[in-house]
C-alpha positions as CSV (number, residue, x, y, z in Angstrom):
1,V,0.0,0.0,0.0
2,S,2.7,2.5,0.9
3,R,4.5,1.8,-2.3
4,A,1.4,2.6,-4.3
5,V,0.6,5.8,-2.3
6,Y,4.2,7.0,-2.7
7,G,4.2,6.4,-6.4
8,F,0.9,8.1,-6.8
9,R,2.1,11.2,-4.8
10,L,5.3,11.4,-6.9
11,V,3.4,11.5,-10.1
12,T,0.3,13.6,-9.2
13,A,1.5,15.7,-6.2
14,R,-1.5,14.6,-4.2
15,E,-2.8,11.7,-2.0
16,P,-4.9,9.2,-3.8
17,A,-8.6,8.9,-2.9
18,V,-9.5,5.6,-1.3
19,E,-11.3,4.5,-4.4
20,E,-8.3,5.3,-6.6
21,L,-6.0,3.4,-4.3
22,D,-8.4,0.4,-4.3
23,T,-8.5,0.4,-8.1
24,L,-4.7,0.7,-8.4
25,L,-4.0,-2.1,-5.9
26,S,-6.5,-4.3,-7.5
27,A,-4.8,-3.8,-10.9
28,V,-1.4,-4.6,-9.3
29,E,-2.8,-7.9,-7.9
30,K,-4.4,-8.8,-11.2
31,S,-1.1,-8.1,-13.0
32,R,0.8,-10.1,-10.5
33,R,-1.4,-13.1,-11.0
34,H,-1.2,-12.7,-14.8
35,F,2.5,-12.5,-14.9
36,A,2.9,-15.4,-12.5
37,D,1.0,-17.5,-15.0
38,H,2.9,-16.0,-18.0
39,P,6.6,-15.7,-17.0
40,Q,7.7,-14.9,-20.6
41,E,5.4,-11.8,-20.6
42,A,6.8,-10.8,-17.3
43,E,10.3,-11.1,-18.7
44,A,9.3,-9.0,-21.7
45,V,8.0,-6.3,-19.4
46,A,10.6,-6.4,-16.6
47,G,13.6,-7.9,-18.2
48,R,13.4,-11.0,-16.1
49,P,10.6,-13.5,-15.2
50,D,9.6,-11.7,-12.0
51,A,5.8,-11.4,-11.7
52,E,6.1,-8.9,-8.8
53,L,8.5,-6.6,-10.7
54,A,6.4,-6.8,-13.9
55,A,3.3,-5.9,-12.0
56,W,4.8,-2.8,-10.4
57,T,6.3,-1.9,-13.7
58,M,2.8,-1.9,-15.2
59,F,1.6,0.1,-12.2
60,S,4.3,2.7,-12.8
61,N,3.5,2.9,-16.5
62,G,-0.2,3.4,-15.7
63,L,0.6,6.2,-13.3
64,L,2.8,8.0,-15.9
65,N,-0.1,7.8,-18.4
66,L,-2.6,9.5,-16.2
67,D,-3.9,12.8,-17.5
68,E,-2.7,14.4,-14.3
69,A,0.9,13.3,-15.1
70,L,1.0,14.6,-18.6
71,T,2.7,17.9,-19.2
72,K,1.0,20.0,-21.8
73,E,2.5,23.1,-23.4
């Protein structure tokens, strides 16, 4: 939980709402299960067949793609 909150704060400069945090943590768990069943995909994402690392890599990618994280000129 603290890892997700910290990442969210770094990207958005605010605390996540409870609903946002629940959604993000659910997505991490879903990714973790997926990558545990598909180690080749985990390796493609994380550089090694590590489901945990791949799940958090996807989490980070998702945060950086939030509208709040995009810098517009």
